[in-house]
Backbone bond lengths (Angstrom), bond angles and torsions (degrees), N, CA, C in turn:
res aa  C-N    CA-C-N  psi(-1)  N-CA   C-N-CA  omega(-1)  CA-C   N-CA-C  phi
1 M - - - 1.451 - - 1.517 109.12 -
2 T 1.305 117.00 127.25 1.454 122.86 179.73 1.516 109.24 -115.57
3 A 1.321 115.56 133.49 1.462 120.73 174.54 1.518 107.21 -111.57
4 T 1.306 116.96 129.00 1.455 121.40 179.73 1.514 108.98 -119.92
5 V 1.325 115.00 134.12 1.457 121.59 178.47 1.512 107.67 -117.41
6 H 1.313 117.58 125.22 1.458 122.26 173.94 1.515 107.31 -100.34
7 A 1.303 115.74 122.98 1.462 120.03 -177.21 1.519 110.43 -114.76
8 D 1.284 115.34 53.84 1.455 120.68 177.97 1.523 109.52 -82.14
9 R 1.302 114.48 169.36 1.467 118.35 174.47 1.517 108.16 -61.43
10 P 1.343 118.55 137.45 1.451 120.44 -176.28 1.516 114.57 -58.21
11 D 1.327 117.28 -29.67 1.456 119.33 -176.51 1.530 112.36 -80.43
12 T 1.327 118.29 -14.08 1.456 121.39 179.15 1.526 109.50 -138.21
13 P 1.322 118.49 76.25 1.457 120.50 -175.17 1.518 114.27 -62.64
14 E 1.325 118.40 -21.98 1.450 118.10 -179.93 1.523 113.25 -92.59
15 A 1.318 117.82 0.53 1.461 120.63 179.54 1.529 110.13 -70.02
16 A 1.319 115.49 152.51 1.466 119.69 177.94 1.517 108.57 -67.30
17 G 1.297 116.38 122.84 1.455 121.06 -179.76 1.505 110.03 -147.11
18 L 1.281 116.52 -138.94 1.454 123.26 -177.73 1.518 109.71 -95.90
19 E 1.311 116.37 135.11 1.461 121.19 174.72 1.522 107.87 -131.20
20 V 1.324 115.86 132.23 1.463 121.62 179.57 1.519 107.89 -124.62
21 A 1.320 117.13 122.77 1.464 121.97 177.77 1.529 108.41 -115.24
22 V 1.319 116.33 125.71 1.462 122.08 -179.47 1.523 108.08 -111.93
23 T 1.330 116.29 123.11 1.458 121.80 -177.04 1.524 109.30 -133.39
24 P 1.328 117.95 124.65 1.469 118.48 173.95 1.523 109.04 -59.53
25 G 1.325 116.04 137.21 1.457 120.47 -178.23 1.515 112.46 -74.65
26 P 1.341 115.54 162.92 1.456 119.17 178.56 1.526 111.98 -67.57
27 Q 1.316 116.44 -23.40 1.456 121.04 177.42 1.522 108.71 -97.35
28 P 1.324 117.86 135.87 1.470 119.64 177.84 1.535 110.74 -58.12
29 G 1.317 115.00 144.55 1.463 119.44 177.46 1.509 114.95 85.26
30 R 1.331 117.51 11.06 1.463 120.76 178.40 1.519 110.14 -133.00
31 V 1.314 114.86 136.78 1.455 121.63 177.57 1.523 107.32 -126.95
32 H 1.315 116.14 126.91 1.456 121.11 -179.97 1.525 109.64 -94.94
33 V 1.329 115.23 130.76 1.460 121.57 178.26 1.524 107.13 -123.15
34 R 1.335 115.53 116.00 1.463 120.73 179.50 1.532 108.05 -106.94
35 V 1.321 115.38 125.38 1.461 121.32 -178.95 1.523 108.53 -114.38
36 S 1.328 116.04 132.31 1.466 121.59 179.08 1.525 109.15 -128.66
37 G 1.332 115.33 148.04 1.456 120.65 175.65 1.512 112.69 100.72
38 E 1.312 114.77 -154.42 1.464 121.81 -177.01 1.521 110.56 -101.35
39 I 1.328 114.98 137.83 1.464 120.55 173.36 1.522 106.04 -114.13
40 D 1.319 115.73 111.80 1.457 120.29 -178.65 1.523 109.91 -141.40
41 F 1.305 115.91 -174.98 1.465 121.68 -176.96 1.525 111.86 -55.58
42 D 1.333 116.03 -37.84 1.461 120.28 -175.84 1.520 114.11 -69.14
43 N 1.337 118.02 -30.38 1.461 118.54 -176.51 1.532 114.37 -123.44
44 A 1.315 118.44 6.43 1.467 121.13 179.66 1.528 111.09 -59.85
45 G 1.324 116.91 -33.63 1.465 120.15 178.19 1.517 112.41 -63.06
46 N 1.334 116.61 -34.44 1.457 120.54 176.97 1.527 110.77 -67.31
47 L 1.333 117.20 -39.20 1.455 120.53 176.16 1.525 109.87 -64.50
48 R 1.326 116.22 -43.69 1.466 120.44 177.76 1.525 110.39 -56.83
49 D 1.309 116.89 -48.27 1.464 120.87 -180.00 1.528 111.70 -60.21
50 A 1.322 116.96 -42.80 1.467 120.84 -179.57 1.525 111.25 -65.42
51 L 1.338 117.09 -41.50 1.463 119.79 179.53 1.525 111.77 -68.29
52 L 1.332 116.95 -40.67 1.463 119.59 178.41 1.525 111.04 -66.62
53 T 1.320 117.12 -38.11 1.461 120.45 176.33 1.523 110.15 -62.93
54 A 1.327 116.78 -42.50 1.466 120.47 178.49 1.528 110.78 -62.56
55 L 1.330 116.84 -38.59 1.470 120.16 178.25 1.523 112.04 -66.20
56 V 1.317 116.73 -35.79 1.459 121.18 -177.92 1.529 111.90 -78.60
57 T 1.331 116.46 -39.09 1.463 119.57 -173.04 1.525 114.56 -90.69
58 H 1.313 117.80 -14.95 1.468 121.24 -179.37 1.519 108.81 -124.94
59 R 1.303 115.56 139.59 1.461 120.52 176.95 1.512 108.13 -101.71
60 G 1.292 116.52 114.96 1.458 119.69 178.18 1.504 111.60 151.19
61 T 1.309 114.71 -179.93 1.452 122.49 178.83 1.521 109.82 -73.20
62 L 1.317 117.34 133.16 1.461 122.00 175.29 1.525 108.01 -89.28
63 L 1.320 115.87 118.67 1.459 122.40 178.77 1.523 107.79 -105.86
64 L 1.328 116.35 113.40 1.464 121.57 -174.62 1.524 111.77 -95.10
65 D 1.306 115.23 125.74 1.454 121.80 172.62 1.519 106.78 -104.19
66 L 1.320 115.97 106.39 1.466 121.77 -178.85 1.525 111.02 -109.33
67 S 1.323 116.72 21.19 1.464 120.43 -177.17 1.521 112.88 -67.36
68 R 1.338 117.77 -19.62 1.471 121.41 -179.82 1.527 112.73 -101.63
69 V 1.311 117.12 10.94 1.463 121.12 176.79 1.526 107.71 -79.59
70 T 1.328 116.44 124.42 1.464 121.45 -176.40 1.526 112.87 -95.17
71 F 1.332 116.85 -15.24 1.463 121.95 178.57 1.513 108.17 -159.61
72 C 1.324 116.28 140.52 1.462 120.49 175.87 1.524 107.95 -148.60
73 D 1.333 115.88 125.31 1.460 119.40 179.08 1.526 109.60 -108.65
74 C 1.332 116.41 -169.88 1.463 120.78 -175.90 1.530 112.12 -64.61
75 A 1.317 117.96 -26.93 1.470 119.97 177.00 1.524 109.86 -65.61
76 G 1.316 116.82 -40.67 1.458 120.76 176.74 1.516 111.78 -65.91
77 L 1.325 116.38 -42.77 1.467 120.03 177.94 1.522 110.46 -61.96
78 N 1.316 117.33 -40.95 1.457 121.44 178.70 1.527 110.67 -60.28
79 V 1.323 117.24 -41.94 1.460 121.51 178.29 1.523 110.20 -62.62
80 L 1.322 117.37 -44.22 1.465 120.83 -179.26 1.532 111.07 -62.91
81 L 1.320 116.66 -43.95 1.469 120.05 -179.86 1.530 111.70 -68.40
82 A 1.332 117.00 -38.93 1.469 120.35 177.98 1.527 110.90 -66.34
83 A 1.339 117.21 -40.88 1.462 120.40 178.21 1.524 110.46 -65.03
84 R 1.319 116.74 -37.81 1.466 120.44 176.35 1.521 110.44 -61.36
85 A 1.328 117.23 -45.04 1.467 121.16 179.34 1.525 110.88 -63.13
86 T 1.316 117.84 -40.37 1.463 122.08 177.58 1.525 110.05 -63.06
87 A 1.323 116.52 -43.62 1.463 120.61 178.23 1.532 110.46 -61.50
88 Q 1.314 117.19 -43.26 1.468 120.50 179.82 1.521 111.41 -62.53
89 R 1.327 117.28 -41.80 1.469 120.17 179.00 1.530 111.00 -62.24
90 A 1.328 116.36 -27.31 1.459 121.24 179.05 1.529 111.66 -90.74
91 G 1.334 116.60 5.77 1.449 120.53 179.90 1.519 113.49 75.48
92 R 1.310 116.12 25.33 1.459 121.89 -176.87 1.520 109.67 -122.28
93 R 1.328 115.40 176.42 1.465 120.86 179.54 1.521 110.41 -123.45
94 L 1.315 114.75 151.80 1.458 123.27 172.32 1.517 105.63 -135.85
95 C 1.314 117.27 123.83 1.460 118.57 179.12 1.527 110.68 -145.85
96 I 1.315 114.47 152.21 1.451 121.92 178.06 1.523 107.51 -86.32
97 T 1.316 116.40 123.63 1.465 120.67 178.85 1.519 111.92 -97.24
98 R 1.336 116.29 -30.20 1.466 122.08 178.27 1.511 108.16 -142.75
99 A 1.329 115.35 142.47 1.463 119.61 178.91 1.524 109.15 -147.11
100 G 1.312 114.86 141.65 1.457 120.95 175.36 1.520 110.38 -82.84
101 R 1.304 114.68 177.25 1.465 121.20 -176.63 1.542 113.84 -54.98
102 P 1.338 119.88 -45.17 1.465 118.62 -179.38 1.533 113.33 -59.71
103 V 1.315 116.19 -40.60 1.469 119.66 179.93 1.526 110.00 -72.52
104 E 1.318 117.16 -43.16 1.469 121.15 178.37 1.529 110.44 -55.91
105 R 1.318 115.79 -45.59 1.470 120.66 -178.97 1.530 110.74 -62.94
106 L 1.324 116.71 -43.93 1.462 120.49 179.52 1.533 111.08 -62.89
107 L 1.319 117.25 -43.13 1.466 120.59 178.67 1.523 111.32 -63.13
108 D 1.338 116.36 -38.58 1.464 120.01 178.44 1.529 111.86 -68.76
109 L 1.332 116.52 -45.57 1.474 120.17 -178.63 1.517 112.88 -63.34
110 T 1.313 116.58 -32.39 1.471 120.91 -176.19 1.531 112.69 -99.58
111 A 1.312 117.15 -1.84 1.473 122.53 -179.31 1.534 112.02 55.68
112 T 1.335 116.61 37.05 1.463 121.05 -178.90 1.529 112.45 -105.36
113 R 1.308 118.20 1.00 1.457 121.81 -179.25 1.541 112.40 -52.53
114 P 1.338 119.08 -45.25 1.482 118.58 -178.14 1.533 113.81 -60.59
115 Y 1.306 117.63 -24.28 1.455 120.53 -178.53 1.526 113.13 -81.36
116 L 1.322 116.31 -20.03 1.463 119.57 -172.27 1.526 114.61 -120.56
117 T 1.322 117.90 -0.51 1.469 119.44 179.51 1.506 110.58 -125.12
């Protein structure tokens, strides 16, 4: 079962925006989360909601595939770090398994890679 959340601007639902797909992994205890598009101030809250929903509805480690993220700013990084902290408080893990250049660069510039990989 796959759940997909489109976090586009409400006035243009078909515009290219943020897409989050949550899929239980083939191995028990793992949930795959694939994020596509831009993560910025305008839609970071939608990513936060999708990650928190995945943490509540699935039991297991959240494995994030961010290889299709075309832009990520500090609001997106804040969401990722907050979701990681929430997962830890619940005795779970959240980690990035794949990341594209924009995310890689942000993790390097902020020295946050060890917290999310």
